[in-house]
KOLNU-731185 format. One record per atom (N, C-alpha, C): x, y, z. Coordinates in steps of 0.001 Angstrom, whole numbers, plus 500000, padded with zeros to 6 digits. Atoms other than C-alpha are relative to their C-alpha. Layout:
# residues N
XYZ ...
This chain:
# residues 494
501407499746499700 491095541731460209 499904501180500952 500115498810499170 490003545020461714 499492499647501386 500413500251498623 489593545104465469 498814500888500343 501143499205499618 486278546252466896 500375500991501073 499716499028498951 486105549241469229 500184499320501344 499739500569498671 487568548444472607 500926498818499981 499142501178500079 489657545554471329 501400500218500528 498641499831499487 492989547181472229 500158499680501472 499880500249498571 492173546644475916 499501498618500387 500559501294499676 490725543158475645 501118499009500294 499033501028499662 492619540318477287 499308498928500818 500519501057499128 492015537004479004 500763499961501305 499145500029498818 494695537748481604 499852501225500871 500004498882499058 495636540482484040 499687501325499305 500281498645500504 494348544036483547 500868501040500710 499123499097499255 497126545526485692 500620501061499095 499333499084500931 498738547133482631 499023500688499052 501034499350500811 495457548474481232 500337501460499691 499670498592500315 496573552152481591 501089500134498937 498926499956500993 499754551463479605 499481499633498618 500612500389501269 497722549736476900 499240501168499380 500745498857500498 495440552774476614 500913501128499542 499066498925500331 498383555177476557 500686499748498663 499270500340501212 500214553342473769 499088499622498834 500917500444501047 497118552218471869 500318498627499462 499620501364500381 498426548661471786 499122499030500777 500865500952499305 496174545680472615 500614499500501300 499522500373498678 496437544659476258 500638498615500007 499394501336500030 497173541030475406 501447500071499502 498631499828500478 500268542197473496 500876500642501077 499260499357498908 501324544448476393 500371498961501064 499735501044499002 500991541514478823 501077499031499521 499025500920500575 502973539274476491 501408500577500096 498686499373499996 505867541715476152 500492500198501435 499612499786498603 505833542550479876 500509498702500634 499572501290499439 506071538866480811 501347499574499436 498740500408500597 508890538235478366 501160500870500488 498941499139499463 510864541260479581 500307499645501455 499777500413498617 510350540199483188 500713498649500036 499321501303500100 511378536664482180 501471500185499661 498612499717500342 514553538142480683 500798500384501250 499333499606498758 515445539804483986 500126498814500952 499975501181499137 514514536660485900 501043498996499517 499032500947500564 516706534612483535 501422500385500379 498671499548499551 519779536742484283 500213499660501479 499911500283498561 519084536408488017 500143498494500239 499977501456499882 518492532676487614 501400499461499721 498658500482500371 521879532178485919 501048500412501029 498975499482499089 523820534333488400 499838499456501417 500217500334498588 522200533460491742 499458498589500236 500483501376499858 520599530065491078 500694499086498994 499239500857500897 523289528615488863 500260498648500636 499768501351499472 524217524941489240 500974499955501171 499046499985498900 527077525876491570 499432500640501260 500595499313498850 524753527865493871 498722499335500514 501287500588499595 521545525817493951 499896498581499452 500213501383500444 520462522207493643 499077499965498787 500882500170501160 518666520866490597 498541500137500390 501388499922499545 515456520580492632 499562501448500173 500318498578499818 515567524280493548 499855500689498646 500075499389501339 516248525279489937 498732499569499274 501244500482500601 513382523085488701 498790500718500610 501145499409499312 510992524498491325 499847501473499641 500060498578500344 511880528135490619 499494500187498578 500393499877501406 511551527704486844 498524499667499807 501401500422500132 508191525946487239 499044501029500583 500902499059499329 506598528382489713 499908501319499241 500041498765500777 507589531433487699 499256499795498683 500714500287501240 506312529781484520 498498499970500204 501432500046499694 502934529086486110 499461501411500233 500437498629499745 502734532690487318 499852500780498700 500077499289501272 503470534074483830 498781499561499193 501157500510500734 500807531823482301 498704500582500550 501216499450499379 498169532980484789 499902501499499739 500001498555500238 499179536638484362 499531500317498583 500322499723501404 498867536469480565 498617499491499592 501180500668500538 495889534148480161 498905499727501019 501043500146498995 493958534109483428 499519498567500137 500584501339499813 491567531195483842 500232499080498813 499751500851501166 492313530001480320 501295499210500143 498763500756499781 495727528888481580 499729498626500593 500366501325499481 493897525972483220 500145498936498910 499850500955501104 493924524346479769 501424499451499950 498609500451500016 497714524197479965 500242498959501074 499735500885498865 497721522567483376 499225498685499869 500784501219500210 494955520094482484 500713499069499025 499315500823501000 496821518889479393 501288499409500571 498754500470499402 500100518639481308 499750498825500941 500261501054499026 498595516514484095 499388498751499355 500550501153500722 496588514315481722 501120499158499398 498927500744500647 499737513387479862 501030499481500989 499140500586498975 501695512885483058 499431498648500430 500631501274499695 499159510183483897 500261498968498919 499726500919501111 499586508655480436 501446499520500047 498584500341500002 503368508758480745 500330498958501070 499716500927498908 503257506795484010 499172498725499956 500882501173500019 500422504369483247 500004499246498680 500049500665501299 500666503637479526 501199499081499812 498894500901500318 502784500796478229 500982500723499084 498967499330500783 506067501888476673 499788499857498485 500210500093501454 505233500474473195 498932500956499468 501097499140500455 502160502733473086 500048501412500578 499990498721499297 503212505721475189 500019501182499041 499918498883500938 504058507901472189 498701500166499218 501268499919500727 500787507038470426 498918500641500873 501015499445499104 498550507748473427 500259501476500285 499665498606499712 500403510952474270 499710500898498803 500238499210501209 500199512156470684 498509500233499774 501446499886500246 496463511440470327 499353500932501021 500611499169498957 495553513054473665 500440501453499853 499505498624500097 497778516110473243 499461500708498764 500502499377501229 496820516797469630 498482500118500019 501465499938499904 493166515976470345 499555501160500869 500362498907499095 493006518405473272 500309501346499350 499639498764500684 494829521090471282 498983500340498910 500969499764501071 492413520660468377 498664500474500557 501250499545499369 489375520980470662 500110501455500443 499798498607499592 490851524198472033 500042500931498794 500006499196501225 491476525466468516 498571500233499512 501397499859500425 487826524802467693 499282501013500883 500682499080499077 486659526649470799 500432501444499762 499520498635500223 488823529667469899 499206500717498916 500785499361501064 486749530283466774 498772500676500585 501221499445499399 483683530843468942 500316501029501081 499642499068498926 485544532681471728 500606501276499438 499219498851500443 487886534950469788 499679500449498579 500489499552501299 486229535115466354 501129500394499036 498949499807500994 489099534710463906 501088500959500456 498765499357499578 491888536098466004 499901501443500419 500053498640499461 490651539311467644 501146500192500985 498844499955499105 493192538530470352 501214499488499241 498809500402500741 496669538404468877 500847499007500771 499332501030499201 498043536335471776 498983499411500961 500919500655499079 495985533792473671 500590498672500439 499460501213499378 496362530502475529 500392498928499005 499679501051500973 496603528471472302 501488499965499673 498566499977500292 500198529619471741 500794499131500955 499323500882499057 501589528110474962 499540498548499909 500518501367500116 499324525087474468 500657499275498830 499329500598501152 500914524491471069 501433499592500348 498634500325499588 504410524607472584 499999498793500936 500079501117499059 503397522256475409 499676498698499261 500303501182500810 501921519855472842 501260499474499328 498732500417500596 505273519821471051 500875499285501029 499130500580498979 507115519095474293 499481498647500477 500586501262499549 504693516366475405 500286498885499002 499801501029501022 504923514497472111 501485499716499780 498550500215500110 508696515023471902 500494499074501098 499577500831498873 509238513567475363 499470498579499873 500592501335500128 506862510665474697 500746499164498958 499270500729501044 508659509714471467 501409499642500454 498642500260499553 512087510011473057 500041499005501147 500112501013498958 510967507976476063 499746498631499376 500252501243500732 509627505332473686 501291499484499357 498733500398500617 512970505333471853 500974499448501035 499015500370498998 514975505050475073 499700498712500727 500371501184499218 513003502263476765 499407498892499128 500753500986500761 510919500566474087 500634499520498716 499376500403501256 513337500235471153 501470499652500216 498595500365499965 516736498705470521 500842501085499323 499135498949500534 519688500972469738 500167499894498490 499792500168501433 520129499459466273 498785500398499165 501210499564500708 516562500475465378 499931501521499845 500069498547499932 517309504165465967 501017500655499083 499003499192500701 519002506838463915 500992500544501032 499000499442499086 522070508534465386 499386501078500890 500629498938499219 519974511522466478 499037499428501032 500933500627499061 517269509344468048 500749499338501144 499175500602498950 519981507478469956 500501501045500981 499445498941499159 521482510713471241 498941500608500913 501054499317499250 518137512109472413 499097499052500785 500861500980499326 516590508884473748 500041500184501509 500132499841498542 515324509137477347 499853498607500602 499931501363499481 516120506033479404 499110499753501214 500849500171498815 513983506678482510 498868501028499981 501118499055499915 510601508275483164 500369501138500951 499647498874499132 511012511781484605 499126500057501247 500807499753498804 509873512710488099 498975501094499695 501024498969500212 506870515015488484 500630501383499907 499368498685500017 509093518009489248 500766500227498703 499271499869501266 511331517371486237 499037500187498839 501007499932501058 508270516877484034 499362501389499950 500632498682499953 506580520101485178 500976501095499595 498990498999500330 509797522076484883 500260500034498499 499771500073501449 510386520876481325 498866500645499226 501162499519500754 506853521759480212 499603501435500339 500566498730499552 506090524892482258 501036501033500405 498987499059499534 509411526645482871 499778501394499421 500292498613500364 509278530442482703 500738500463498751 499221499579501161 511859530638479913 499282499734498681 500602500383501285 509654528994477297 498484499874500024 501436500274499947 506054528811478522 499187500970499149 500788499010500727 504901532017476809 500203499901498492 499737499972501444 506607531836473408 500933498897499533 499118501078500395 508664528646473387 501451500412500104 500294501077500939 510703527304471834 499963498632500681 499927501381499537 510376523547472194 501462499553499976 498637500553499961 513618521897473274 499920498525500359 499963501423499656 514673518312473817 500149499815501506 500015500228498556 514158516868477284 501412499815500551 498656500252499478 517749515651477687 500835501282500027 499281498730500015 519129519062476713 499563500866501178 500506499160498911 516878520787479241 500493499495501356 499535500567498725 517783518419482084 501496500246500177 498559499724499920 521490518819481264 500240501460500375 499889498574499646 521014522605481490 499706500221501488 500358499822498592 519281522422484874 501082499423500908 498993500660499173 521940520061486240 501411500562499794 498704499364500196 524793522223484927 500940499279499068 499160500765500926 526068519787482277 499899500493498564 500365499590501359 524694521594479235 501187500558499212 498871499371500695 527665523804478299 501207499071499986 498842500886499864 530286521325479540 499971498905498934 500123501074500988 528958518575477246 500394500481498606 499685499459501323 529256520814474178 501484500345499879 498578499624500031 532745522037475104 500907498793499851 499179501208500079 534042518468475410 500138499478498574 499913500427501395 533441518042471669 501200500621499284 498863499293500601 536456520334471013 501272499665500771 498705500240499360 540141519564471698 500622501350500357 499561498666499595 541008522686473700 501503500085500210 498548499974499832 544616521668474350 500691500398498703 499446499614501300 545327521993470623 499828501492499742 500261498572500168 543910525512470827 500744500844501033 499189499264499046 546281526441473666 499342500263501338 500690499813498728 543828526186476579 500468498943501006 499649500943498942 544872524602479888 498766499326500588 501255500542499478 541249524063480898 498846500465499113 501156499637500810 537763524333479453 499645501472500211 500409498599499853 536695527933478737 498616500095500637 501302499764499373 533635529468480381 499231501005499151 500685499069500910 531503530941477570 498848500732500686 501079499182499442 529194533789478552 498958500288498918 501040499716500988 525832534289476821 499704501485499831 500356498584499991 525846538062477419 500065500634498613 499873499442501342 527113538967473953 498881499550499083 501083500531500831 524593536694472254 498662500615500379 501254499405499542 521780538096474393 499880501432499514 500032498601500439 522700541704473592 499737500098498498 500207500017501459 522883540920469870 498536499691499663 501389500377500279 519466539239469932 499020501070500467 500868498909499557 517968542116471915 500009501151499001 499956498986501057 519144544495469197 499080499622498840 500907500480501052 517359542363466598 498553500160500449 501349499872499449 514308542343468862 499523501442499926 500378498589500027 514311546136469118 499696500465498578 500232499629501402 514633546618465354 498693499385499499 501232500682500419 511849544059464795 498773500692500584 501119499307499368 509601545896467256 499710501318499291 500192498732500718 510170549214465493 499354499757498639 500587500332501301 509419547622462117 498548499564500137 501378500439499776 506296545995463537 499078501189500232 500839498841499665 504982549280464919 499846500965498835 500066499053501116 505723551182461695 499497499369498704 500323500603501285 505404548761458780 498729499154500015 501051501017500013 502968546053459802 498613500611499885 501332499394500021 499985548320460435 499758500816498740 500145499190501210 500672550394457308 499879499166498725 500100500885501168 500762547397454977 499212498746500369 500813501158499601 497851545120455926 499811499028498844 500199501034501010 497471541831454077 498628500122499350 501371499927500522 493732542513453664 499892500916498780 500097499042501117 494430545357451219 500237499338498658 499661500641501270 495691542911448616 498776499397499312 501241500494500628 492121541666448039 498928501085499992 500936498881500092 490521545117448179 499572500180498544 500535499933501369 488268545539445134 500615501138499201 499416498857500704 489616548970444251 501455499721499622 498614500355500276 493189547715444507 500088499012498839 499964501013501052 492445544718442286 499626500583498647 500454499411501268 490673546851439660 501050500911499370 499100498967500511 493407549477439344 501458499553499893 498592500390499917 496603547484439879 500308498844499052 499609501095500899 498317545380437168 500520498792500791 499619501248499345 499252541789437951 501402500062500599 498618499950499499 503006542408438283 500119500929501208 499990499097498849 502370545313440642 499375499329501212 500619500736498892 500115543087442724 500990499002500595 498963500907499497 502948540551442956 501006500749500863 499064499200499223 505288543283444147 499426500402501344 500626499608498734 502800544467446762 499840498790500917 500101501225499205 502284540870447896 501301499750500739 498700500171499340 506014540666448617 500160501003501141 499859498953498985 505888543959450541 499164499677501236 500863500249498837 502928542993452755 500442498744500749 499473501193499325 504459539586453456 501220500371500839 498853499527499228 507686541277454517 499543500766501239 500512499208498880 505666543620456734 499389499126501089 500606500899499017 504022540637458454 501048499236500814 498968500797499348 507360539083459485 500516500561501323 499341499483498783 508659541485462203 499421499507501312 500558500462498725 506212540272464854 500528498612500358 499416501319499738 507563536733464453 501472500137500357 498601499758499670 511157537972464413 500128500496501440 499965499439498646 510412539924467596 499756498921501049 500393500970498970 508674537150469542 501013498868500124 499105501149499956 511028534320468579 501412500388500437 498659499582499602 514263536279468978 500039500362501477 500058499675498575 513189537625472380 499945498723500836 500073501279499281 512280534086473499 501354499314500032 498654500576500065 515702532882472356 500926500714500972 499158499214499101 517375535718474285 499715499667501464 500368500356498622 515460534796477463 500689498701500408 499352501280499689 516737531217477325 501516500159500115 498550499778499942 520296532372476589 500396500726501272 499700499245498782 520184534837479491 500042499084501217 500001500972498907 519429531876481771 501169499019499895 498879500911500204 522463530060480358 499662498798499153 500467501134500797 520485527732478094 500046500370498520 499978499771501440 521011527406474355 501379499954499384 498642500114500543 524769526877473986 500063498791499069 499991501088500986 525361524794470867 501399499575499582 498649500426500320 529145524555470712 500837501120499418 499026499067500558 531978526220468809 500039499814498487 499951500129501457 532005527016465104 501438499884499513 498669500233500567 534939526586462705 500960501163500254 499147498840499707 536235530082463576 500331500112501489 499741499975498573 536329529267467285 499052500871500788 500977499136499335 533311531438468113 498977499154500756 501027500699499232 530949530289470857 498628500281499394 501320499860500629 527492529655469448 498898499776501031 501150500096499099 524231530192471318 498712499904499174 501161500116500889 521745529031468697 499317498632500081 500639501311499855 520649525628470018 498486500112499946 501446499822499925 517133527017470563 499483501064499043 500424498944500926 517049529652467816 498892499493499087 501164500399500786 513790529601465901 500058500499498566 499913499511501367 514930531429462780 501401500512499721 498759499398500482 517919532515460737 499585501043498966 500583498953500832 516893535863459294 500749500144498677 499232499847501233 519744536117456781 499666498895499004 500310501112500905 519051532658455338 498570500056499495 501387499843500446 515331533409455190 499908501006498862 500129498921500971 515738536648453287 500823499755498737 499183500298501186 518348535193450895 499739498601499456 500274501382500411 516770531747450418 499797499901498493 500153500230501438 517063530437446866 499249498703499712 500838501188500191 514873527386447415 498928499973501076 501108500116499055 511564526649449108 500451499227501231 499492500832498910 513336524012451218 500874500820500944 499109499170499181 515987526470452418 499193500983500841 500844499050499271 513303528965453407 499323499316501185 500717500721498950 511304526409455390 500950499573501118 499043500479498999 514416525061457134 500479501100500942 499515498891499189 515281528516458484 498883500815500633 501159499325499422 511769529590459502 499348499073501026 500581500815498932 510331528347462813 500765498677500124 499073501135500055 513322526022463103 499635498914500996 500279501008498976 512334524311466345 498711499231499712 501214500722500393 508848523487465058 500301499038498861 499594500900501090 510398522057461891 500731498785500556 499286501121499374 512698519941464085 499025499060500691 501032500825499343 509685518752466103 499235499165498977 500735500721501039 507786517810462944 500845498858499434 499114501042500526 510797515880461700 500113498833500976 499747501051499013 511289513975464964 498759499186500327 501195500752499607 507689513031465704 499200499502498811 500801500410501154 506315512675462170 500868499516498838 499277500346501225 508714512732459205 500875498762500171 499093501132499783 511246510300460690 499269498719500374 500743501178499527 508501507953461908 498860499586499071 501109500313500903 505943508068459097 500367498822499099 499681501162500833 505790504696457284 499798500269498512 500216499663501402 504611506334454053 499693501495499869 500255498596500347 504280509750452378 500425500963501117 499583499166498860 506362511515455052 499840501499499759 500125498566500273 506349514907453310 498563500468500157 501411499612499932 502564515031452921 499469499932501432 500484500148498622 501873513749456448 500567501082500910 499395498950499182 504293516279457918 499305501333499788 500735498760500271 502542519176456182 498610499976500631 501330500115499413 499144517890457342 500061500178501514 499848499839498553 500342517593460947 500288501458500348 499691498595499747 501769521114460763 498738500850499936 501250499245500112 498403522467459596 499094499729501193 500860500359498868 496501520563462311 500521500615501296 499403499411498793 498935521787464987 499734501500500068 500232498549500005 498500525416463916 498553500348500325 501403499708499695 494711525215464152 499068499480498937 500989500504500948 491539524622462199 499485501084499062 500402498972500963 491219527909460342 500296499507498592 499803500524501363 490779527060456636 501267500514499334 498813499430500631 493608529395455641 501250499184500257 498837500824499690 496121527142457396 500102498823499023 499992501185500853 495094524185455255 500267500376498548 499626499515501328 495238526214452042 501514500183499919 498558499749499998 498764527221453013 500794498707499955 499164501192499909 500064523786453921 499754499027498847 500231500833501177 498377521920451066 500690500593498779 499255499344501075 499763524487448656 501499499766500196 498590500232499698 503105524044450420 500475498631499557 499635501347500467 503100520305449680 500257500018498499 499890499961501458 502540520958445987 501256500751499561 498853499188500406 505172523690445722 501313499340500426 498787500695499559 507716521697447755 500390498893499021 499717501086500946 507417518687445426 500426500550498645 499652499409501289 507520520910442337 501395500613500039 498685499364499877 510538522877443591 501112498956500037 499016501080499930 512392519654444410 500228499396498614 499902500586501333 511641518282440947 500759500916499048 499320499035500875 512745521454439146 501484500070500343 498599499899499569 515944521680441201 500795498772499563 499290501226500372 516896518041440607 500168499857498493 499971500148501455 516156518336436893 500828501071499294 499429498868500732 517669521718436072 501275500591500598 498937499237499352 520203522961438612 501390499703499435 498652500371500442 523213521047437304 500397500672498689 499678499331501266 522943522857433943 500584501392500229 499599498613499735 523767526178435649 501224500100500906 498851499990499097 526839525197437648 501342500055499270 498752500078500768 529402525225434834 500814501291500059 499277498725499952 530266528947435001 499417500881501102 500446499097498928 530053531681437632 498816500861499566 501169499188500412 527734533977435607 498705499205499955 501205500837500037 525315531106435022 499497499703501401 500383500303498620 525356530210438715 499360501223500663 500573498767499435 524706533849439709 498600500247499437 501312499801500628 521857534117437203 498977499017500572 500898501019499424 520379530857438544 499583500391501410 500309499618498621 520613532111442135 499035501180500052 500892498832500020 518948535428441281 498578499585499640 501339500440500438 516069533765439449 499331499152501075 500612500863498981 515542531115442128 499665500779501272 500344499157498848 515641533800444855 498661500682499771 501258499307500309 512872535771443137 498836499023500048 501082500992500046 510783532655442490 499685499481501405 500208500509498643 511297531355446042 499240501005500855 500659498985499176 510302534640447697 498542500181499594 501383499836500466 507199535019445532 499167498754500294 500728501234499696 506272531355446026 499612499952501472 500308499966498569 506484531777449805 498864500978500269 501072499005499806 504350534942449677 498657499445499549 501219500589500557 501779533163447527 499450498913500928 500409501124499153 501735530184449900 499475500449501348 500348499636498619 501489532004453232 498880501021500102 501071498997499925 498894534654452321 498730499456500664 501188500530499314 495965532370453317 500211499794501492 499685500187498583 497738531725456639 499644501256500795 500329498737499354 497230535407457458 498518500325499855 501403499667500262 493754535714455909 499031499110500772 500727500966499171 492439532635457787 498755499412499350 501310500474500457 488997532397456135 500035499554498543 500064500560501352 487914530673452904 499783501083498954 500385499015501017 486338533609451077 501156500905499575 498873499171500441 489344535990451154 501114499203499353 498956500834500597 491684533104450337 499688499700498537 500390500288501385 489752532107447209 500085501265499153 499929498726500723 489480535756446202 501447500350499676 498587499720500222 493230536155446609 500569499119498896 499439500898501000 494106533075444578 499412500263498614 500584499626501296 491671534105441841 500699501223499432 499325498782500472 493332537517441672 501405499696499516 498661500425500414 496653535697441282 499936498964498875 500232500949501086 495161533428438594 500518498600500323 499508501316499556 496276530385440644 501324499646499323 498843500235500866 499599530804438830 501012499033500614 499028500916499396 501800529000441374 499480498565500026 500578501341500063 499405526053441553 500189499408498598 499922500483501377 499365525797437765 501443499686499613 498597500227500341 503135526151437378 500556498771500707 499522501164499247 503759523558440088 499499498694499384 500566501204500622 501424521020438486 500680499721498663 499323500180501288 503019521614435078 501417499460500206 498641500474499728 506484521119436564 500004498525500354 500072501404499607 505435517822438106 499620499099498833 500417500802501151 503846516637434867 501084499918498940 499027499941501086 506597517726432499 501337499386500416 498706500492499541 509664516937434605 499831498692500754 500053501310499350 510474513543436015 499966500168501516 500090499954498541 509364513144439662 500945498975500592 499084500928499335 512051511631441832 499199499007500832 500791501001499297 510739508340443271 499942500198501502 500002499923498546 511798509088446854 499063501075500531 500863498919499520 509562512165447002 498658499481500476 501330500478499664 506417510077447181 499985498548500455 499990501430499741 507537506539447936 499781499675501456 500113500495498632 506849504463450990 501390499922500599 498694499976499351 509668504850453491 500544498592500168 499348501296499842 512135501968453496 500729499954501332 499245500106498745 513835500616456627 501423500509499817 498611499566500059 517275501944457485 500867498841499502 499135501063500505 520040500080455715 500904499485501107 499217500665498965 522299497746457614 501236500796500382 498794499217499705 525324500028457305 499714501063501040 500352498971499023 523532502811459171 499770499380501361 500261500666498741 522361500395461825 501308499615500692 498730500406499408 525869499067462335 500771501211500517 499307498774499590 527239502621462496 499459500512501328 500620499533498758 524740503615465158 500365499094501161 499710500962498940 525381500414467080 501433500147500497 498611499865499592 529155500920467058 500226501255500812 499871498764499232 528769504506468339 499467499840501397 500643500173498692 526643503278471185 500877499232500971 499181500857499133 529297500904472486 501111500808500677 
């Protein structure tokens, strides 16, 4: 959507960098966002070196992370940052006063309800996204963290170990956090602006200096010739991610503005361009829309790594991995040969949140309910619901086609290569078709777009579901865990 005159300098936060915004011709809210994240990167290095667990107590580390996070929120969003603090304190009251059997329900309703009210207000305040970054982004991350903590607290205190999956057992929180721990988890400077959401136990282990040690103990280092545990440094991972961030920024500044999504529904373009050419351009404009997400999420990941947070262990080649908090895998996204593979590698931490608070707990239709929650969490713009409802249909159709057809193409290498090429093309075009309304936001351009595409993906998906056999588990009511899994979890707990 075109920005009105003067929009490049509009912001809800500080105007200190107004001259830089005017010089570069970049909206002030984006300048503030990048400035805060770069300052957070420097602060993260300082935090790891001078306020590491061996130099400062957990209380000092919590306090520093919280105070800097609050400052960044106020700098970027001004008085609108009050929404963050109101939601945080409301749910702290719920966490301490609500009964454990209901703590996750109350926290979920209040957090999602408050977020939804703020999403509604944004339509009247910002008019379909004039501001590219506003307080709703941090509010969405805080909502994820609040509901994650509430569910994990419910698992740790209100449920028996045999009722939990292995992951739920590992992440269960056994005691209510103190106010300082709670504020630090939700408002720390490493994740308040752009996330990602992390698990409470992982964050506390990081603050207390146990984070890396716990992951290293999973490997037998004596067999590898080490006398003691190694001391992995995040510097290499940070530098690598900063390179990706720089490339993404260059692509954003050059490609994104030159290939606007709105052009795909321009009347002149539709009249003069054949259908196959329109499909090709749809792929191009979707690719051009990605760099801003690659930039924001990779930079956020680098900030956490610079602070020493995000170590995930050692891979099969013995390489230290710093992807515990990574929000995307660019290679897997761009080479995805299935809708499922694409989704699993895009906005990874949000997908993990949806799985933990919805999919794993939904008593029926988990796939559909998860897509609906994802749409509600993103906001109330109609385009979001077109995207996620279309996503449900395409996900079920893709699963059905894969289960019915894939095994016929695994007998020879040429057949497998041909299958991968075809599924890559179909997957990429299906994603472009699905996410276009997410960018367009409003009903009218979305309907116009789908009409220009002849609703072909909707029609093909419905035909696939009608012609091919639907696997029962795709739509069935969730069954309780089997006894073998329960016994396995119980034995691990002992």
